[in-house]
C-alpha positions as CSV (number, residue, x, y, z in Angstrom):
1,M,15.5,22.4,13.3
2,L,15.2,20.1,16.4
3,S,13.5,20.3,19.8
4,I,15.0,18.2,22.6
5,V,12.9,17.2,25.6
6,I,14.4,15.8,28.8
7,S,12.4,14.7,31.8
8,S,14.8,15.8,34.5
9,Y,15.3,15.2,38.2
10,R,19.1,15.5,38.7
11,E,20.4,19.0,38.0
12,A,24.0,17.9,37.7
13,F,23.1,15.3,35.0
14,Y,21.0,17.9,33.2
15,A,23.8,20.5,33.3
16,A,26.2,17.9,31.9
17,I,24.0,16.9,29.0
18,E,23.1,20.5,28.2
19,K,26.8,21.2,27.7
20,D,27.4,17.9,25.9
21,I,24.6,18.6,23.4
22,A,25.9,22.1,22.7
23,D,29.4,20.6,22.1
24,T,28.3,17.7,19.9
25,I,25.0,18.4,18.0
26,G,26.8,20.1,15.2
27,S,27.5,23.8,14.4
28,G,24.7,25.4,12.5
29,I,21.9,23.1,13.9
30,I,19.0,25.2,15.2
31,Y,17.7,23.5,18.3
32,E,15.9,24.2,21.6
33,L,16.4,22.3,24.8
34,I,13.3,21.8,27.0
35,Q,13.8,20.7,30.6
36,V,10.7,19.2,32.2
37,K,11.5,19.2,35.9
38,N,10.2,15.9,37.2
39,P,11.4,14.8,40.7
40,G,8.7,12.1,40.9
41,L,5.9,14.5,40.1
42,M,4.5,12.7,37.0
43,G,5.1,9.7,34.8
44,V,7.3,9.9,31.8
45,C,4.4,10.0,29.3
46,E,2.9,13.1,31.0
47,A,6.3,14.8,31.2
48,Y,7.2,14.1,27.6
49,N,3.8,15.3,26.4
50,K,4.4,18.5,28.4
51,G,7.7,19.0,26.6
52,L,6.1,18.2,23.3
53,D,3.4,20.8,23.8
54,Q,6.2,23.4,24.6
55,S,8.3,22.5,21.5
56,Q,8.2,24.4,18.3
57,Y,10.3,22.5,15.7
58,P,9.2,19.7,13.3
59,Y,11.4,17.0,14.9
60,V,11.3,16.3,18.6
61,L,13.9,14.2,20.4
62,F,13.2,12.7,23.8
63,L,16.3,11.9,25.8
64,H,17.3,10.4,29.1
65,E,19.5,12.8,31.0
66,D,22.2,10.2,32.1
67,L,23.9,9.9,28.7
68,L,26.5,11.6,26.5
69,F,27.1,11.7,22.8
70,N,30.3,10.4,21.3
71,T,29.4,11.4,17.7
72,K,30.2,14.9,16.6
73,G,27.5,16.4,14.4
74,W,24.9,13.8,15.4
75,G,22.1,16.4,14.8
76,Y,22.8,16.4,11.1
77,V,22.7,12.5,11.1
78,L,19.3,12.5,12.8
79,L,17.7,15.1,10.6
80,D,19.0,13.4,7.4
81,I,17.4,10.1,8.5
82,F,14.0,11.8,8.8
83,K,14.5,13.5,5.4
84,Q,15.3,10.2,3.6
85,N,11.8,8.8,4.1
86,E,8.5,10.6,4.9
87,K,7.1,7.4,6.4
88,T,9.8,7.4,9.1
89,G,8.0,8.5,12.3
90,L,10.5,7.5,15.0
91,V,14.2,7.1,15.1
92,G,16.3,5.4,17.9
93,V,19.6,3.7,18.6
94,A,18.2,0.5,20.1
95,G,15.1,-1.6,19.2
96,G,13.6,-4.8,18.1
97,Q,11.6,-6.2,15.2
98,Y,8.7,-7.9,16.9
99,K,6.6,-7.9,20.1
100,S,5.0,-10.9,21.6
101,R,1.4,-10.8,23.0
102,A,2.8,-12.0,26.3
103,P,4.1,-9.2,28.6
104,S,7.8,-8.4,28.0
105,G,10.1,-5.5,27.3
106,W,10.9,-4.7,23.7
107,W,14.1,-6.8,24.3
108,G,12.1,-10.0,25.0
109,I,12.9,-11.3,21.6
110,D,15.7,-13.4,19.9
111,D,19.0,-11.6,19.5
112,N,18.9,-11.8,15.7
113,A,15.8,-9.4,15.8
114,K,17.6,-6.8,18.0
115,Y,19.4,-3.8,16.6
116,V,21.4,-2.0,19.3
117,Y,24.5,0.2,19.3
118,V,24.8,1.8,22.8
119,R,27.7,2.0,25.3
120,H,27.0,1.5,29.0
121,G,29.2,2.9,31.7
122,S,31.1,6.2,31.9
123,K,32.8,8.4,29.5
124,E,36.2,7.0,30.5
125,E,35.2,3.4,30.9
126,N,32.3,1.7,29.1
127,E,31.2,-1.4,27.3
128,L,29.6,-1.4,23.8
129,M,26.3,-3.3,23.6
130,R,26.0,-4.3,20.0
131,Y,23.3,-6.4,18.2
132,G,22.6,-6.6,14.5
133,F,24.7,-3.7,13.3
134,G,27.9,-5.1,11.7
135,I,26.7,-8.6,12.7
136,Q,23.5,-9.4,10.8
137,T,23.8,-6.4,8.5
138,Q,26.3,-3.8,7.3
139,E,23.4,-1.3,6.9
140,H,23.5,1.7,9.2
141,L,19.7,2.2,9.2
142,I,17.3,-0.7,10.0
143,R,13.5,-0.7,10.3
144,V,12.3,-2.0,13.7
145,L,9.0,-2.3,15.4
146,S,9.9,-0.9,18.8
147,L,12.5,1.5,20.3
148,D,14.2,1.8,23.6
149,G,13.4,5.0,25.5
150,L,16.9,6.3,26.1
151,F,16.7,8.1,22.7
152,I,13.5,8.5,20.7
153,A,13.1,11.1,18.0
154,L,9.7,11.8,16.6
155,R,8.4,13.5,13.5
156,R,5.8,16.0,14.8
157,S,3.6,15.8,11.7
158,T,2.7,12.2,12.7
159,G,0.5,13.5,15.5
160,L,2.0,10.9,17.9
161,R,1.9,11.5,21.6
162,F,2.9,9.4,24.6
163,N,0.1,7.3,26.1
164,E,-0.7,8.9,29.5
165,Q,-2.7,5.9,30.5
166,L,0.7,4.6,31.4
167,K,1.4,6.5,34.6
168,G,4.9,5.4,35.7
169,Y,8.3,5.2,34.2
170,H,8.1,2.1,31.9
171,Q,6.5,0.9,28.7
172,Y,6.2,4.5,27.3
173,D,8.7,3.7,24.6
174,L,7.0,0.4,23.6
175,A,3.6,2.1,23.6
176,I,4.5,5.0,21.3
177,S,6.4,2.5,19.0
178,I,3.2,0.4,18.6
179,D,1.1,3.5,18.2
180,A,3.4,4.6,15.3
181,H,3.1,1.2,13.7
182,L,-0.7,1.2,13.9
183,K,-0.8,4.7,12.3
184,G,1.2,3.4,9.4
185,Y,4.6,5.0,10.3
186,E,7.9,3.3,10.5
187,A,10.5,3.2,13.3
188,V,14.2,2.9,12.5
189,C,17.4,2.3,14.4
190,T,20.8,3.6,13.5
191,D,24.4,2.9,14.6
192,L,25.6,6.3,13.3
193,I,24.8,8.0,16.6
194,D,27.2,6.8,19.2
195,I,25.9,7.2,22.8
196,T,27.2,6.3,26.2
197,H,24.4,5.6,28.7
198,Y,25.3,5.6,32.4
199,S,22.6,3.1,33.5
200,M,20.6,0.1,32.3
201,G,16.9,-0.6,32.8
202,N,15.7,-2.8,35.7
203,P,12.6,-5.0,35.5
204,D,11.5,-4.2,39.1
205,K,8.1,-4.2,40.7
206,S,7.0,-1.0,39.0
207,W,8.0,-2.5,35.7
208,V,5.9,-5.6,36.3
209,E,2.9,-3.4,37.1
210,S,3.3,-1.3,34.0
211,A,3.8,-4.3,31.8
212,D,0.5,-5.7,33.1
213,L,-1.2,-2.4,32.3
214,F,0.4,-2.3,28.8
215,F,-1.0,-5.8,28.2
216,D,-4.5,-4.6,29.1
217,L,-4.1,-1.6,26.7
218,Y,-2.4,-3.2,23.7
219,A,-3.0,-7.0,23.8
220,P,-5.7,-6.7,21.1
221,Y,-3.1,-5.5,18.6
222,L,-0.4,-8.1,19.5
223,P,1.6,-10.0,18.6
224,L,3.3,-7.9,15.9
225,Y,6.1,-8.9,13.6
226,I,8.0,-7.1,10.8
227,T,10.5,-9.8,10.3
228,P,9.9,-12.2,7.4
229,G,10.3,-15.9,7.6
230,M,9.5,-16.5,11.3
231,T,7.6,-19.7,11.6
232,Q,4.5,-20.2,13.7
233,L,6.4,-22.7,15.9
234,E,9.1,-20.0,16.6
235,K,6.3,-17.5,17.4
236,T,4.6,-19.9,19.8
237,Q,7.9,-20.7,21.5
238,L,8.6,-17.0,22.0
239,E,5.1,-16.5,23.5
240,K,5.7,-19.5,25.9
241,K,9.1,-18.1,27.0
242,N,7.7,-14.6,27.7
243,Y,4.7,-15.9,29.6
244,I,6.8,-18.1,31.8
245,E,9.3,-15.3,32.5
246,F,6.6,-12.8,33.3
247,I,4.6,-15.1,35.5
248,A,7.8,-15.8,37.5
249,N,8.5,-12.0,37.7
250,A,5.0,-11.3,38.9
251,W,5.1,-14.1,41.5
252,N,8.5,-13.1,42.8
253,V,7.5,-9.5,43.5
254,G,4.3,-10.7,45.3
255,F,1.7,-10.2,42.6
256,D,0.0,-13.6,43.1
257,R,-3.2,-12.6,41.4
258,M,-1.4,-11.2,38.4
259,A,0.7,-14.4,38.1
260,W,-2.5,-16.5,38.0
261,K,-4.0,-14.1,35.4
262,Y,-1.2,-14.8,33.0
263,W,-1.0,-18.5,33.8
264,W,-4.5,-18.8,32.3
265,H,-3.3,-16.9,29.2
266,F,-0.4,-19.3,29.0
267,F,-2.7,-22.3,29.4
268,W,-5.0,-21.2,26.6
269,L,-2.0,-20.5,24.3
270,K,-1.6,-24.3,24.0
271,P,-4.0,-26.1,26.4
272,F,-2.7,-29.6,25.6
273,S,0.9,-28.8,26.5
274,S,2.4,-30.0,29.7
275,K,4.3,-26.8,30.3
276,P,1.5,-24.8,32.0
277,F,1.0,-27.6,34.4
278,K,4.7,-27.9,35.2
279,L,4.7,-24.2,35.9
280,L,1.5,-24.6,38.0
281,K,3.3,-27.2,40.1
282,K,6.2,-24.8,40.7
283,M,3.8,-22.0,41.7
284,R,2.1,-24.3,44.3
285,Q,5.5,-25.4,45.6
286,A,6.7,-21.8,45.8
287,R,3.5,-20.8,47.6
288,R,4.3,-23.3,50.4
289,V,7.9,-22.0,50.6
290,S,6.7,-18.4,50.6
291,Q,4.8,-18.9,53.8
292,T,8.2,-19.0,55.6
293,S,10.7,-17.3,53.3
294,G,8.8,-15.2,50.8
295,P,8.0,-15.7,47.1
296,A,10.6,-17.7,45.2
297,L,9.4,-18.9,41.8
298,H,12.3,-19.5,39.4
């Protein structure tokens, strides 16, 4: 038995996925579909928790409305994954095996730590995004640390909820993934549920703001790794890379104070390195340029 929650703001998309779920979930699967109408009324965390409170079944799936299922009987696949291991708290189709302390999306990691099997485009014309499955492993079920939000299934008995301190439309997936890990539950990815997603995420200004808030909330628990064999040098290099990228993103959307905040974190990561000072030079040069043409740190 499965509850499906969708934070919805496009009726045509919702009608399409409602029909698609009925056609593909599998005959005999008992499920309920909960539409949380959300035309900019609330953040994703609040919307999903409203749906969770309305749901009645032991497993709850949170979906984007701009997708369709290519796998017939995917409901049986999902429920079987949960039944295989009582420690499985979350199931998804895209995710990664570690998270830096530096602000980043779940995808801000090396490709060999990503497990993704998702098509992007339309039903008629799409491109498969594939990492890990069939490349690093022939397994169809892999433990990850964090999941992408287009498809997140939750075991209700974990008591997990979305963190409503995050008010917007980003980081909700990363937050509940970290919360599950801290509570002793595992997240897993599978390539047995084939999905076409119409759109891809965009690290825009609102994403930068939410990543900053996520850092304030979760930095004490980070970094987190579930991959064996990663050296300290590799971990430090990843932190440097993510700090540099985030500082540039913050600067380029006009968040100067935020950029300086993370410059200092970057500096204290390795204070005797020349990289923070090279970045500082670029920031100062960009400030002069921005007086005439706007922020331009690259």
